[in-house]
N, CA, C and O atoms as a GROMACS GRO file, in nm:
protein
  400
    1MET      N    1 -13.877  -5.738  -7.453
    1MET     CA    2 -13.810  -5.865  -7.426
    1MET      C    3 -13.754  -5.919  -7.557
    1MET      O    4 -13.822  -5.920  -7.660
    2GLN      N    5 -13.630  -5.964  -7.553
    2GLN     CA    6 -13.562  -6.022  -7.669
    2GLN      C    7 -13.562  -6.174  -7.661
    2GLN      O    8 -13.549  -6.232  -7.553
    3PHE      N    9 -13.576  -6.236  -7.777
    3PHE     CA   10 -13.572  -6.382  -7.785
    3PHE      C   11 -13.468  -6.424  -7.886
    3PHE      O   12 -13.454  -6.362  -7.992
    4THR      N   13 -13.396  -6.529  -7.854
    4THR     CA   14 -13.298  -6.587  -7.946
    4THR      C   15 -13.358  -6.715  -7.999
    4THR      O   16 -13.400  -6.802  -7.923
    5VAL      N   17 -13.362  -6.727  -8.132
    5VAL     CA   18 -13.419  -6.846  -8.195
    5VAL      C   19 -13.306  -6.926  -8.257
    5VAL      O   20 -13.225  -6.874  -8.334
    6THR      N   21 -13.301  -7.055  -8.223
    6THR     CA   22 -13.199  -7.143  -8.278
    6THR      C   23 -13.261  -7.273  -8.328
    6THR      O   24 -13.361  -7.320  -8.275
    7ASP      N   25 -13.199  -7.328  -8.431
    7ASP     CA   26 -13.240  -7.457  -8.484
    7ASP      C   27 -13.178  -7.566  -8.398
    7ASP      O   28 -13.060  -7.562  -8.365
    8VAL      N   29 -13.260  -7.664  -8.362
    8VAL     CA   30 -13.213  -7.780  -8.286
    8VAL      C   31 -13.248  -7.902  -8.372
    8VAL      O   32 -13.347  -7.971  -8.346
    9PRO      N   33 -13.164  -7.930  -8.475
    9PRO     CA   34 -13.200  -8.033  -8.573
    9PRO      C   35 -13.219  -8.172  -8.515
    9PRO      O   36 -13.299  -8.250  -8.567
   10GLU      N   37 -13.147  -8.206  -8.408
   10GLU     CA   38 -13.163  -8.339  -8.349
   10GLU      C   39 -13.302  -8.357  -8.286
   10GLU      O   40 -13.345  -8.469  -8.260
   11ARG      N   41 -13.371  -8.245  -8.261
   11ARG     CA   42 -13.507  -8.252  -8.206
   11ARG      C   43 -13.611  -8.208  -8.309
   11ARG      O   44 -13.730  -8.202  -8.280
   12GLU      N   45 -13.563  -8.175  -8.431
   12GLU     CA   46 -13.648  -8.128  -8.540
   12GLU      C   47 -13.737  -8.012  -8.497
   12GLU      O   48 -13.859  -8.015  -8.513
   13ARG      N   49 -13.672  -7.910  -8.441
   13ARG     CA   50 -13.746  -7.793  -8.399
   13ARG      C   51 -13.654  -7.672  -8.384
   13ARG      O   52 -13.533  -7.684  -8.367
   14PHE      N   53 -13.716  -7.557  -8.391
   14PHE     CA   54 -13.651  -7.431  -8.357
   14PHE      C   55 -13.700  -7.394  -8.219
   14PHE      O   56 -13.816  -7.414  -8.186
   15GLU      N   57 -13.610  -7.339  -8.138
   15GLU     CA   58 -13.645  -7.297  -8.002
   15GLU      C   59 -13.622  -7.148  -7.986
   15GLU      O   60 -13.521  -7.094  -8.031
   16ALA      N   61 -13.717  -7.081  -7.922
   16ALA     CA   62 -13.701  -6.940  -7.886
   16ALA      C   63 -13.674  -6.937  -7.736
   16ALA      O   64 -13.748  -6.994  -7.657
   17ARG      N   65 -13.565  -6.869  -7.699
   17ARG     CA   66 -13.529  -6.859  -7.558
   17ARG      C   67 -13.521  -6.712  -7.518
   17ARG      O   68 -13.482  -6.627  -7.598
   18ASP      N   69 -13.558  -6.685  -7.393
   18ASP     CA   70 -13.548  -6.548  -7.342
   18ASP      C   71 -13.405  -6.521  -7.299
   18ASP      O   72 -13.317  -6.607  -7.315
   19GLU      N   73 -13.380  -6.402  -7.244
   19GLU     CA   74 -13.244  -6.364  -7.203
   19GLU      C   75 -13.185  -6.456  -7.097
   19GLU      O   76 -13.063  -6.470  -7.088
   20ALA      N   77 -13.270  -6.520  -7.018
   20ALA     CA   78 -13.224  -6.612  -6.914
   20ALA      C   79 -13.202  -6.754  -6.966
   20ALA      O   80 -13.157  -6.842  -6.892
   21GLY      N   81 -13.234  -6.776  -7.094
   21GLY     CA   82 -13.216  -6.909  -7.152
   21GLY      C   83 -13.336  -7.000  -7.138
   21GLY      O   84 -13.329  -7.118  -7.171
   22VAL      N   85 -13.448  -6.946  -7.089
   22VAL     CA   86 -13.570  -7.025  -7.072
   22VAL      C   87 -13.639  -7.040  -7.208
   22VAL      O   88 -13.653  -6.943  -7.283
   23ILE      N   89 -13.682  -7.162  -7.239
   23ILE     CA   90 -13.753  -7.185  -7.365
   23ILE      C   91 -13.890  -7.119  -7.356
   23ILE      O   92 -13.971  -7.152  -7.270
   24ALA      N   93 -13.913  -7.026  -7.448
   24ALA     CA   94 -14.040  -6.953  -7.453
   24ALA      C   95 -14.136  -7.012  -7.554
   24ALA      O   96 -14.257  -6.997  -7.540
   25GLY      N   97 -14.083  -7.080  -7.655
   25GLY     CA   98 -14.168  -7.139  -7.758
   25GLY      C   99 -14.086  -7.220  -7.856
   25GLY      O  100 -13.963  -7.212  -7.859
   26VAL      N  101 -14.157  -7.299  -7.937
   26VAL     CA  102 -14.092  -7.384  -8.036
   26VAL      C  103 -14.174  -7.391  -8.164
   26VAL      O  104 -14.296  -7.371  -8.162
   27VAL      N  105 -14.106  -7.420  -8.273
   27VAL     CA  106 -14.170  -7.457  -8.400
   27VAL      C  107 -14.110  -7.591  -8.439
   27VAL      O  108 -13.988  -7.603  -8.451
   28THR      N  109 -14.195  -7.691  -8.458
   28THR     CA  110 -14.147  -7.822  -8.499
   28THR      C  111 -14.153  -7.833  -8.651
   28THR      O  112 -14.231  -7.765  -8.717
   29TYR      N  113 -14.068  -7.920  -8.704
   29TYR     CA  114 -14.062  -7.935  -8.849
   29TYR      C  115 -14.021  -8.075  -8.889
   29TYR      O  116 -13.973  -8.155  -8.808
   30GLN      N  117 -14.043  -8.103  -9.018
   30GLN     CA  118 -13.994  -8.224  -9.082
   30GLN      C  119 -13.920  -8.178  -9.206
   30GLN      O  120 -13.973  -8.101  -9.286
   31LEU      N  121 -13.799  -8.226  -9.223
   31LEU     CA  122 -13.715  -8.187  -9.336
   31LEU      C  123 -13.691  -8.307  -9.425
   31LEU      O  124 -13.643  -8.411  -9.379
   32THR      N  125 -13.725  -8.293  -9.552
   32THR     CA  126 -13.701  -8.397  -9.651
   32THR      C  127 -13.634  -8.330  -9.771
   32THR      O  128 -13.697  -8.255  -9.845
   33GLY      N  129 -13.507  -8.358  -9.788
   33GLY     CA  130 -13.434  -8.294  -9.896
   33GLY      C  131 -13.434  -8.144  -9.876
   33GLY      O  132 -13.385  -8.093  -9.776
   34ASN      N  133 -13.489  -8.074  -9.975
   34ASN     CA  134 -13.492  -7.927  -9.970
   34ASN      C  135 -13.630  -7.874  -9.929
   34ASN      O  136 -13.655  -7.754  -9.938
   35ILE      N  137 -13.717  -7.964  -9.885
   35ILE     CA  138 -13.853  -7.924  -9.845
   35ILE      C  139 -13.864  -7.931  -9.694
   35ILE      O  140 -13.834  -8.034  -9.632
   36ILE      N  141 -13.908  -7.821  -9.634
   36ILE     CA  142 -13.928  -7.818  -9.490
   36ILE      C  143 -14.076  -7.795  -9.461
   36ILE      O  144 -14.137  -7.700  -9.511
   37VAL      N  145 -14.132  -7.882  -9.380
   37VAL     CA  146 -14.272  -7.874  -9.342
   37VAL      C  147 -14.277  -7.829  -9.196
   37VAL      O  148 -14.229  -7.898  -9.107
   38TYR      N  149 -14.335  -7.711  -9.173
   38TYR     CA  150 -14.350  -7.662  -9.036
   38TYR      C  151 -14.483  -7.715  -8.984
   38TYR      O  152 -14.589  -7.682  -9.036
   39THR      N  153 -14.475  -7.798  -8.880
   39THR     CA  154 -14.591  -7.873  -8.836
   39THR      C  155 -14.664  -7.814  -8.716
   39THR      O  156 -14.785  -7.833  -8.702
   40HIS      N  157 -14.592  -7.742  -8.629
   40HIS     CA  158 -14.658  -7.696  -8.506
   40HIS      C  159 -14.580  -7.582  -8.444
   40HIS      O  160 -14.456  -7.583  -8.441
   41THR      N  161 -14.652  -7.483  -8.394
   41THR     CA  162 -14.592  -7.374  -8.316
   41THR      C  163 -14.655  -7.377  -8.178
   41THR      O  164 -14.777  -7.386  -8.164
   42GLU      N  165 -14.570  -7.368  -8.077
   42GLU     CA  166 -14.621  -7.368  -7.939
   42GLU      C  167 -14.546  -7.263  -7.858
   42GLU      O  168 -14.423  -7.259  -7.859
   43VAL      N  169 -14.621  -7.179  -7.790
   43VAL     CA  170 -14.563  -7.076  -7.704
   43VAL      C  171 -14.605  -7.107  -7.560
   43VAL      O  172 -14.722  -7.131  -7.533
   44ASP      N  173 -14.508  -7.105  -7.469
   44ASP     CA  174 -14.537  -7.127  -7.328
   44ASP      C  175 -14.634  -7.020  -7.279
   44ASP      O  176 -14.622  -6.903  -7.317
   45ALA      N  177 -14.729  -7.058  -7.196
   45ALA     CA  178 -14.833  -6.966  -7.148
   45ALA      C  179 -14.775  -6.840  -7.084
   45ALA      O  180 -14.833  -6.732  -7.097
   46GLU      N  181 -14.663  -6.852  -7.018
   46GLU     CA  182 -14.598  -6.738  -6.954
   46GLU      C  183 -14.552  -6.631  -7.054
   46GLU      O  184 -14.538  -6.514  -7.019
   47PHE      N  185 -14.530  -6.672  -7.179
   47PHE     CA  186 -14.478  -6.582  -7.281
   47PHE      C  187 -14.580  -6.541  -7.386
   47PHE      O  188 -14.546  -6.468  -7.479
   48GLU      N  189 -14.704  -6.585  -7.373
   48GLU     CA  190 -14.806  -6.550  -7.471
   48GLU      C  191 -14.826  -6.399  -7.477
   48GLU      O  192 -14.825  -6.331  -7.374
   49GLY      N  193 -14.843  -6.349  -7.599
   49GLY     CA  194 -14.866  -6.207  -7.619
   49GLY      C  195 -14.741  -6.121  -7.612
   49GLY      O  196 -14.750  -5.998  -7.609
   50LYS      N  197 -14.625  -6.184  -7.610
   50LYS     CA  198 -14.500  -6.109  -7.599
   50LYS      C  199 -14.416  -6.115  -7.726
   50LYS      O  200 -14.299  -6.076  -7.726
   51GLY      N  201 -14.476  -6.164  -7.835
   51GLY     CA  202 -14.406  -6.165  -7.963
   51GLY      C  203 -14.323  -6.288  -7.992
   51GLY      O  204 -14.247  -6.290  -8.089
   52VAL      N  205 -14.336  -6.391  -7.910
   52VAL     CA  206 -14.257  -6.513  -7.930
   52VAL      C  207 -14.296  -6.582  -8.061
   52VAL      O  208 -14.210  -6.622  -8.138
   53GLY      N  209 -14.425  -6.596  -8.084
   53GLY     CA  210 -14.471  -6.663  -8.206
   53GLY      C  211 -14.422  -6.593  -8.331
   53GLY      O  212 -14.375  -6.658  -8.424
   54SER      N  213 -14.431  -6.462  -8.333
   54SER     CA  214 -14.383  -6.385  -8.448
   54SER      C  215 -14.232  -6.396  -8.464
   54SER      O  216 -14.182  -6.405  -8.576
   55ALA      N  217 -14.160  -6.394  -8.353
   55ALA     CA  218 -14.013  -6.408  -8.360
   55ALA      C  219 -13.976  -6.545  -8.417
   55ALA      O  220 -13.885  -6.556  -8.499
   56LEU      N  221 -14.047  -6.648  -8.374
   56LEU     CA  222 -14.023  -6.782  -8.427
   56LEU      C  223 -14.056  -6.788  -8.576
   56LEU      O  224 -13.977  -6.839  -8.655
   57ALA      N  225 -14.172  -6.736  -8.613
   57ALA     CA  226 -14.215  -6.741  -8.753
   57ALA      C  227 -14.114  -6.672  -8.843
   57ALA      O  228 -14.072  -6.729  -8.944
   58ARG      N  229 -14.074  -6.552  -8.808
   58ARG     CA  230 -13.977  -6.478  -8.890
   58ARG      C  231 -13.844  -6.554  -8.898
   58ARG      O  232 -13.785  -6.564  -9.005
   59ALA      N  233 -13.798  -6.607  -8.786
   59ALA     CA  234 -13.670  -6.678  -8.784
   59ALA      C  235 -13.673  -6.804  -8.871
   59ALA      O  236 -13.578  -6.829  -8.946
   60VAL      N  237 -13.779  -6.883  -8.861
   60VAL     CA  238 -13.784  -7.008  -8.939
   60VAL      C  239 -13.798  -6.978  -9.088
   60VAL      O  240 -13.742  -7.049  -9.171
   61MET      N  241 -13.873  -6.873  -9.121
   61MET     CA  242 -13.888  -6.837  -9.262
   61MET      C  243 -13.759  -6.777  -9.318
   61MET      O  244 -13.722  -6.807  -9.432
   62ASP      N  245 -13.691  -6.695  -9.242
   62ASP     CA  246 -13.563  -6.640  -9.286
   62ASP      C  247 -13.460  -6.752  -9.305
   62ASP      O  248 -13.381  -6.750  -9.399
   63ASP      N  249 -13.461  -6.850  -9.214
   63ASP     CA  250 -13.370  -6.963  -9.224
   63ASP      C  251 -13.398  -7.044  -9.351
   63ASP      O  252 -13.305  -7.080  -9.423
   64ALA      N  253 -13.525  -7.071  -9.377
   64ALA     CA  254 -13.561  -7.148  -9.496
   64ALA      C  255 -13.520  -7.072  -9.622
   64ALA      O  256 -13.466  -7.133  -9.715
   65ARG      N  257 -13.544  -6.943  -9.626
   65ARG     CA  258 -13.509  -6.863  -9.744
   65ARG      C  259 -13.357  -6.862  -9.763
   65ARG      O  260 -13.309  -6.877  -9.876
   66ALA      N  261 -13.282  -6.845  -9.656
   66ALA     CA  262 -13.135  -6.842  -9.664
   66ALA      C  263 -13.078  -6.975  -9.714
   66ALA      O  264 -12.973  -6.978  -9.779
   67LYS      N  265 -13.146  -7.084  -9.683
   67LYS     CA  266 -13.098  -7.217  -9.722
   67LYS      C  267 -13.160  -7.265  -9.853
   67LYS      O  268 -13.135  -7.378  -9.896
   68GLY      N  269 -13.241  -7.180  -9.918
   68GLY     CA  270 -13.302  -7.215 -10.045
   68GLY      C  271 -13.404  -7.326 -10.035
   68GLY      O  272 -13.420  -7.404 -10.129
   69ARG      N  273 -13.474  -7.334  -9.923
   69ARG     CA  274 -13.573  -7.440  -9.902
   69ARG      C  275 -13.712  -7.397  -9.947
   69ARG      O  276 -13.744  -7.279  -9.954
   70THR      N  277 -13.793  -7.497  -9.976
   70THR     CA  278 -13.935  -7.477 -10.004
   70THR      C  279 -14.010  -7.507  -9.876
   70THR      O  280 -13.986  -7.609  -9.811
   71VAL      N  281 -14.102  -7.418  -9.839
   71VAL     CA  282 -14.176  -7.429  -9.713
   71VAL      C  283 -14.318  -7.478  -9.737
   71VAL      O  284 -14.388  -7.427  -9.824
   72VAL      N  285 -14.358  -7.576  -9.659
   72VAL     CA  286 -14.497  -7.622  -9.656
   72VAL      C  287 -14.548  -7.593  -9.515
   72VAL      O  288 -14.511  -7.662  -9.420
   73PRO      N  289 -14.633  -7.491  -9.500
   73PRO     CA  290 -14.682  -7.454  -9.366
   73PRO      C  291 -14.808  -7.529  -9.328
   73PRO      O  292 -14.918  -7.490  -9.367
   74ILE      N  293 -14.794  -7.634  -9.252
   74ILE     CA  294 -14.910  -7.709  -9.202
   74ILE      C  295 -14.962  -7.645  -9.074
   74ILE      O  296 -15.082  -7.647  -9.047
   75CYS      N  297 -14.874  -7.588  -8.996
   75CYS     CA  298 -14.910  -7.522  -8.871
   75CYS      C  299 -15.007  -7.406  -8.895
   75CYS      O  300 -14.975  -7.316  -8.972
   76PRO      N  301 -15.123  -7.407  -8.831
   76PRO     CA  302 -15.222  -7.299  -8.851
   76PRO      C  303 -15.168  -7.160  -8.814
   76PRO      O  304 -15.197  -7.063  -8.883
   77PHE      N  305 -15.091  -7.151  -8.707
   77PHE     CA  306 -15.036  -7.021  -8.668
   77PHE      C  307 -14.944  -6.967  -8.777
   77PHE      O  308 -14.957  -6.851  -8.816
   78LEU      N  309 -14.853  -7.050  -8.825
   78LEU     CA  310 -14.759  -7.006  -8.927
   78LEU      C  311 -14.832  -6.972  -9.057
   78LEU      O  312 -14.797  -6.875  -9.124
   79SER      N  313 -14.931  -7.051  -9.094
   79SER     CA  314 -15.009  -7.021  -9.214
   79SER      C  315 -15.075  -6.885  -9.205
   79SER      O  316 -15.074  -6.808  -9.301
   80GLU      N  317 -15.132  -6.855  -9.090
   80GLU     CA  318 -15.197  -6.725  -9.070
   80GLU      C  319 -15.093  -6.613  -9.071
   80GLU      O  320 -15.116  -6.508  -9.131
   81TRP      N  321 -14.981  -6.634  -9.008
   81TRP     CA  322 -14.875  -6.534  -9.005
   81TRP      C  323 -14.826  -6.505  -9.146
   81TRP      O  324 -14.802  -6.389  -9.181
   82LEU      N  325 -14.810  -6.609  -9.226
   82LEU     CA  326 -14.764  -6.591  -9.364
   82LEU      C  327 -14.864  -6.510  -9.447
   82LEU      O  328 -14.824  -6.440  -9.540
   83GLY      N  329 -14.992  -6.519  -9.414
   83GLY     CA  330 -15.093  -6.440  -9.484
   83GLY      C  331 -15.070  -6.290  -9.466
   83GLY      O  332 -15.116  -6.210  -9.548
   84LYS      N  333 -15.001  -6.253  -9.360
   84LYS     CA  334 -14.971  -6.112  -9.332
   84LYS      C  335 -14.831  -6.073  -9.376
   84LYS      O  336 -14.791  -5.958  -9.362
   85HIS      N  337 -14.755  -6.169  -9.429
   85HIS     CA  338 -14.616  -6.144  -9.468
   85HIS      C  339 -14.589  -6.201  -9.608
   85HIS      O  340 -14.523  -6.303  -9.623
   86PRO      N  341 -14.641  -6.133  -9.709
   86PRO     CA  342 -14.627  -6.183  -9.847
   86PRO      C  343 -14.483  -6.188  -9.898
   86PRO      O  344 -14.458  -6.246 -10.003
   87GLU      N  345 -14.390  -6.128  -9.827
   87GLU     CA  346 -14.251  -6.129  -9.872
   87GLU      C  347 -14.192  -6.271  -9.875
   87GLU      O  348 -14.085  -6.292  -9.933
   88TYR      N  349 -14.261  -6.368  -9.815
   88TYR     CA  350 -14.212  -6.506  -9.814
   88TYR      C  351 -14.284  -6.595  -9.915
   88TYR      O  352 -14.249  -6.712  -9.928
   89GLU      N  353 -14.382  -6.544  -9.986
   89GLU     CA  354 -14.466  -6.628 -10.073
   89GLU      C  355 -14.388  -6.704 -10.179
   89GLU      O  356 -14.431  -6.812 -10.220
   90LYS      N  357 -14.276  -6.651 -10.225
   90LYS     CA  358 -14.199  -6.718 -10.330
   90LYS      C  359 -14.144  -6.853 -10.286
   90LYS      O  360 -14.113  -6.937 -10.371
   91ILE      N  361 -14.131  -6.876 -10.157
   91ILE     CA  362 -14.076  -7.003 -10.110
   91ILE      C  363 -14.181  -7.093 -10.045
   91ILE      O  364 -14.148  -7.200  -9.993
   92VAL      N  365 -14.307  -7.050 -10.047
   92VAL     CA  366 -14.415  -7.124  -9.981
   92VAL      C  367 -14.497  -7.201 -10.083
   92VAL      O  368 -14.532  -7.149 -10.189
   93VAL      N  369 -14.528  -7.326 -10.049
   93VAL     CA  370 -14.616  -7.409 -10.131
   93VAL      C  371 -14.735  -7.445 -10.044
   93VAL      O  372 -14.721  -7.495  -9.933
   94ARG      N  373 -14.852  -7.419 -10.099
   94ARG     CA  374 -14.975  -7.454 -10.026
   94ARG      C  375 -15.053  -7.555 -10.109
   94ARG      O  376 -15.049  -7.553 -10.232
   95SER      N  377 -15.123  -7.642 -10.041
   95SER     CA  378 -15.204  -7.742 -10.109
   95SER      C  379 -15.325  -7.676 -10.175
   95SER      O  380 -15.390  -7.589 -10.116
   96THR      N  381 -15.354  -7.718 -10.295
   96THR     CA  382 -15.474  -7.670 -10.363
   96THR      C  383 -15.577  -7.781 -10.373
   96THR      O  384 -15.683  -7.762 -10.432
   97ARG      N  385 -15.547  -7.895 -10.316
   97ARG     CA  386 -15.637  -8.010 -10.317
   97ARG      C  387 -15.749  -7.988 -10.217
   97ARG      O  388 -15.725  -7.948 -10.104
   98LYS      N  389 -15.870  -8.014 -10.260
   98LYS     CA  390 -15.985  -8.003 -10.170
   98LYS      C  391 -16.009  -8.136 -10.101
   98LYS      O  392 -16.005  -8.242 -10.164
   99ILE      N  393 -16.034  -8.129  -9.974
   99ILE     CA  394 -16.062  -8.249  -9.895
   99ILE      C  395 -16.213  -8.265  -9.885
   99ILE      O  396 -16.284  -8.172  -9.848
  100LYS      N  397 -16.260  -8.383  -9.918
  100LYS     CA  398 -16.405  -8.407  -9.914
  100LYS      C  399 -16.445  -8.468  -9.783
  100LYS      O  400 -16.563  -8.496  -9.761
   0.00000   0.00000   0.00000
């Protein structure tokens, strides 16, 4: 199954759609200047396990890299995905502050 991922800036999210145009999943974000914070990834239950999350993650990271943005991954799914894809580390900033 193929998914098309597009940025929908007026909703501050990227959407993954299947061939029929059905929304399979989204990644929400907040953009401030050149810094993009990915806040949440959600995949519709019907599409779980079909690669939607990975398609979204790769698309949002490729988009950020192409636009020269710095990424702050707050979303747990995206943070975990990035741990398996070190090719994006140059544009990722992670907090080193410990929370007490």
